[in-house]
C-alpha positions, 0 to 999 in steps of 0.5 A: 302437086302432092299426093294424099290429095282427094276429093269426094263426088256424090249423085242420087241414082235417078232415072237418067243415069240409070243403064237403061237410060244410058244405054249400058243395060236394061235395068233400072240401076245405076249405069256403069259410065255413070259410076266413071264419069262420077269417080273421074270427077271426083279425081279431076276435083282432087287437083284442080286449085293445085294446077298452074293457070291455063291448065286442067286435066284430062282422063287418058285411062281408067280400070274399074270394076262395078262391084254391085248394083245401085238403087233409084235413090240411093247416094252414090259417093266417089272418093279420088286419092292421088297416089303418084306424081310423075310430071304431067301424070297424075295416078289416082286411086278410086272408091265407089260407096252407096249405103251398102257399101262399096260398089266400085273400085279402081285405078285413074290416070290424068294427065296435066295439059295447057288448056289452049295447046290441048285444044289447038290439036283440034284444028 
């Protein structure tokens, strides 16, 4: 796994991913939980094709700032760039934008896990 791997995830703000629909606020704007999910998806996708067979990544920590609102119909993109690799620990820099500019930024830590071993912890 090498530093610099990146991916950009995109979504359109719609009635299902607004703050009011997700219960995180009272307004019909892109919800912070939806922004976080979009950022996490970008990080997951950035490294997905470079993982060992039978492995995936799981989110462990995210620090994010939701800087400004995005309106219904707006396309929001989130880009994750792999900044550090420490064994199984992966650290990403995150940036989200819409047509008006930056709407969010942050850092995200994911860990590489063996799927079977990870799921066996649920028993």
